[in-house]
N, C-alpha and C positions, 0 to 999 in steps of 0.2 A: 534422120529426120530431126530437125531442130526442135527444141523444147516448145517454141511458140506454135509449132504445128500440132502439138499434142492436145488431147482433151485433158484439161487440168481438173482434178477432183480433190477437194478438200474434205477430209473425213473428220468429224467431231464425235468423240466418245468420252466416256468418263475415264477410268484408269486403264492402262495397258498392263495387265498382269498375266493371268493364266485362264481367263474365263472364255466362254463360248463366243461372246460378242467380238472380242479382239481376235480370236482364232478365225472367225468368219471374215474379218477384215483382211487378215493375212491370206486366207484362201482366195479372196476376191482379187487382191493385188497381184498374187501369183498367177491368177487365171486370166487376167487381162494383159495383152501384149504391151511390153514396156515401150516399144517404138510408137505406140498409139496413145498410151495413157501415161500421165504423170500424177503421182499421188503425194499428198502431205497429210499428216494426222495431227490434229490438236487434241490434247487430252489433259486431264487434271493431274495425272501421275503416270510414270512409266518405269518399268523395271522387269527383269526376269527374261526367260527364254524367248517369249513371243516378241518382246521389245527388241531383243537382239536379232531375231529372225527378220523383223521388219526393217531394221537398219541394214541388214545384209541385202535386202531388196532395194536399197538406195532410197528408202522412204524416210524423210525427215520427221522426227517426232518433236512436236512443240508443246512443252508442258507449261500450262498457265496456272496450275495450283487449284485447290479445292474451292468450290463455290459456297459462300455462306448463305446465299439465296439466289434464285434464278435470274434476278435482275442486277447482280453485282456489277456495276458499270466498269470498274477497273479491269475485270476479267474480260468483259466484252470489248473493251478498248484494245486489249492484247489480241483478241480474235480479229478485230477490225484491221489492226496493223498487218497481220498475216494475209488477210484478204487483199489489202492494198498492194502488198508486195508480190503475192503469188498470182493474183488475178484469176481465180478459179472460174471455170465455166459452170461447175456443179459443186454445191456444198451438200454433204450427205451426213446427217447426224443420227446417232443411235444412243439409246438410254436417255434418261430425262435431261441430264446436263448437256449431252450431245445435241438433243433436240433444241434446247434453249439456245446454245451457241449457234447452231445452224439457222434457226429462225430469226433471231435478232441480228446476228452477223450478216446473214444473207440479205436482210432488209436494209440494214445500214450501209452495207458494202455494195449494194446493187448487184449481187450475184445473179446471173440469169436464171439458174435453176436451183431450187431448194427442195431437197428430199429429206423427209424424216423417216425414222424406222423404229417401230415399237417392238422391242426384243423380249418383253416379258408378258405374262398374262396377269395384269395388275388388278385382279378381282377385288382387292381391298384398298385400292387407291382412293384417297380422300376426294371430297367434292372440290376442294381448292385445287388439287393437282389435276383433276379432270378439266376444270375451268382453264387452267394454265395450258394444258395440252391443246384445248380448243383454240386458245389464243395463238399458240405457236403454229397450228395448222392453217390459220387464216392466210398467212403469207407463203405457205408451202405449195409446191406443185403436186406432190404426192406424199402420202404416208404409207409405208410398207408395213404390213402385218406378217410376221414370220411363220404363222401357222393359221389354219382356219379358226381355231379358238381365239387367237389374238384379233383376227379380222372381225369376228363376231363381237368381241368386246368393244372394238373401236367404233363399230356402227351402232350397236344396240345400247351400250352403256355410256360410252363417251359421247355418243351422238355426233360423230364427225360426218362430214359430207360424204356420201357413198361414192361419188365420182372421184374423190381424192384418195380413197382407200384402195390399196392394191395388195393382193396376196402374192408373196414370193417365199415359198418354203425354203428354209435353210438347206444347205447341202454340205456333204463331206467327201473328201477324196476317196477314190477306190483304193483299197489297201494293196501294198506291194506284196509279192509272194515271199514267204518265209521258209527257210530250209528246216526240215524235221529236226536235224541235229541242234539247231538254235533253240527250238522249243524244248527239246529234251534237256539241254544245258540250263535253260532258264528254270525249268521245273526243279532240277537238281539244286540250283542255287537258292531257290525259294523253299526247299524242303517239301515239295509236293510230289507224291508218289503216283504210280499208275492206278492205285486203288482209291485215290482221293477223288472226290467229286467237288468241282470248284465253282463257287458262285462268285461272279465278278461284278465290279462296279467301278466307274470312273467319274471323277468330278471334284470340284472344290469342296473341301470339307467344312461346309457350313451346315451343321446338322439340323438346324431349324428348318432349312429349305430342303436339303437332300435326304434327310432321315435315314442315314446309313445305320443308325442305332437300331432301326426296325429290323434290319437284316441280322444283326447280332441277336436280337431277341428271337427271331425266327429260328436261328440255329440252335438256340437254347431250348426252344419248344421241340424241335425235331430230335435233339439229343443223340446225334450220331457222330462219332469222333472222326470219321473219314470225310466229313464235309469241311471244306476250307472256304474262307471268305477272303478273296483277293481284292484289295482296294487300291486303285491307282489314283493318287491325288494327294494334295496337301491343303492345309488350311488351319484356321484357329481352333477347330474342335477335334483335331486328330488325336491329341494326347488324351482328351476326355474319352474318345472311343477306345483307345488302348487300355485305359483304366477300367472302362466298362467291361471290356473283354476279360480282363483279369478277374473282375468281380463275379463274372458269370462262369469262370473257369474255362474260358474259350481262348486263352492266350496262345495256345498251340494251333488253333484253327483260324485265327485272325492273322492275315498276311498283308500288312500295309507296306507299300513300296514307295510312297511319296509321289511327287509330281514327275511325270515322264513326258518329255516334249513329243515323243513319238510312241504312243502306247500300243502300236500295231502288234508287236511281238506278244504283249501281255494278253491280248484278246485270244490268241491261239492256245492259251493255257485254260481258258474258261469253258465250262460246260453249259452254264446258264448265266445270263446277264440280268441284273436286277437294279432298277432305278425307282425307289419308292418315294419320290419327291412329294413334298406338301403342295407345291405348285411349280409349274414349268412352262415357259413360253413356247419352247420347241422340244428340246431333249436331243441335242446333237449326238450324244454318246449312245443313245438307243439306236439311232440310224447307223452309227459306226459298228455297233455290235451286230446288227442285222447284215451288214456288208461282210461280216466275218462268219456268216452262217450260224449265228448263235440265237437261240430263242430268248425272248425278252419278257421278263416280268416287270410291269411298270404300273405306277399309280394312274388311275383313270382321271387325270387332271390335265388341263391346258393342252399344249401341243402333243403330249404323249398319247392322248386319246385318239389322235389322228395318225400318228406314226405307227403305233402298234395296233394290229387287228386282233381282237380278242379271239382266242381259240384257233387262230390261223397262223400268226407269226409269233405268238406268245400269249401272255395273259394280262388283262387289265384288272387291277385290284383296287379296292377302296384305299385311299391314303390313311396313314396312321394305323395300319392293320398287320402287325407281325404274324397273327394267326393265318391270314390269307396268304402271306408270303410263304409261310411254312407249308401250307397245303399244296401250293403250286410247285414249290421246290420238290416236295415228296413225290408228286405226280410225275414230274419230269425225270426224277432219279429212277423211277420204276419203269419208265417207258422210253427206251432208247429210240425206237421207231418214231415216236411222237417228237422227240427232240430234233431228230434229223429232218422230219417233215416240216416242222415249224422253222427250223434254220434255213431250209431251202426256200420256203415261202417268204421269209423275211428278207433274204438276199434278193430275190426277184423284185420284191416291192421297193426295197431301198435303191436298187440299181435303176429302177424306172423313175422314181419320184424324188430321191434325196441325194443325188450325187452333186459334187461341187461343180462339175462341168455344166450341168443343167442350171444350177444356181447362177453361175457366172454369165451364162448366155442370157438368162432372164434379166439380170441387172444391166448387162450391156445393152440389150434391146430397149430397156427403159431409158437409159442414158441417151441413146441415139435418137429415140423417138421424141424425147423432150427437147433435145437440141434442135431437131428438125422443126418442131412446133414453134420454137423461138427464132427460127431463121438462122441458126448457127450451123453452117454446113461443114461436115468433115467427111472423109472417105468412109462410107458406110459398109465397106467390106468387113466381114466378121473378124473380130479382134481377139476372141478368146483363144488362149493357148490350147493346143491339142497335145 
């Protein structure tokens, strides 16, 4: 099929690094059949494994540089040049800069369909930013909220038109099977014994948001040498966490392994997953942990409050509360039956609600329905990869 016969989608995001937004874009692009869809991505910066993975999917990454303000015309002229060359049927923007590029570029470039996506739970967003978001949504066909909490924010606080707001929960791929010998080898390499109880977490190490330091403080409260904290992720605050662990005499219990493009194997080492974020739009890694049959301890904030069912798939705790984390870890350490029960319940919930296949199907249905509404006809046979 020639390129002109494909549905052309121009994605606009901020940076392509190692965050959840760009991971979801990669998941979507992999999930929609290449013979039916063509994608390009405009971003402010690109680098790292996800950027490399996108390029392997034959997706062109067009870097326009950072925005000084949302209406920086030179940046929007670059976006407009891409639109004139690519002629997208759909422009789909996420994060504030991505929404600005999609809204303004979509209007100036007369793109038939404009979709915005709110990927955070911006409870502290300024009045000016809320006003700008309302302005961006004026020319959009839909704005996606990635969790019920985000949808509530968009309707109740941002006061966006209800008919334009759509819930599409994020999704993660089902994990591939892992051989027991691979898990045993990884444990050996990490210095984790069969007697150790492993608390795991995954994410960019921005401690102000992710609050990984609260897990270290919880381990200090519990004061048991056989508890290990396995952290998969990199970021500007990693060295501070390493120094904090040394200060608490937890350096032998803290196991940071840096960024891993495929953390699947590392989940198999974890007994409990903990995500004590200060705020979270969705919490992709919580759903990933649930798909690995791991009970999740998470802050009762944003999307996490919807992903995790308290006392069923894990525990919801107040944010900024190492004492609460310590209590829940201790309870799960002492009750193997409860861990297995929560792990099974979490898997069933994540498989039903939070898989990448379900996410891609919902986005595909949105694309196709909007195309039909605009009188742009394509073969509506399902195009999601199986």
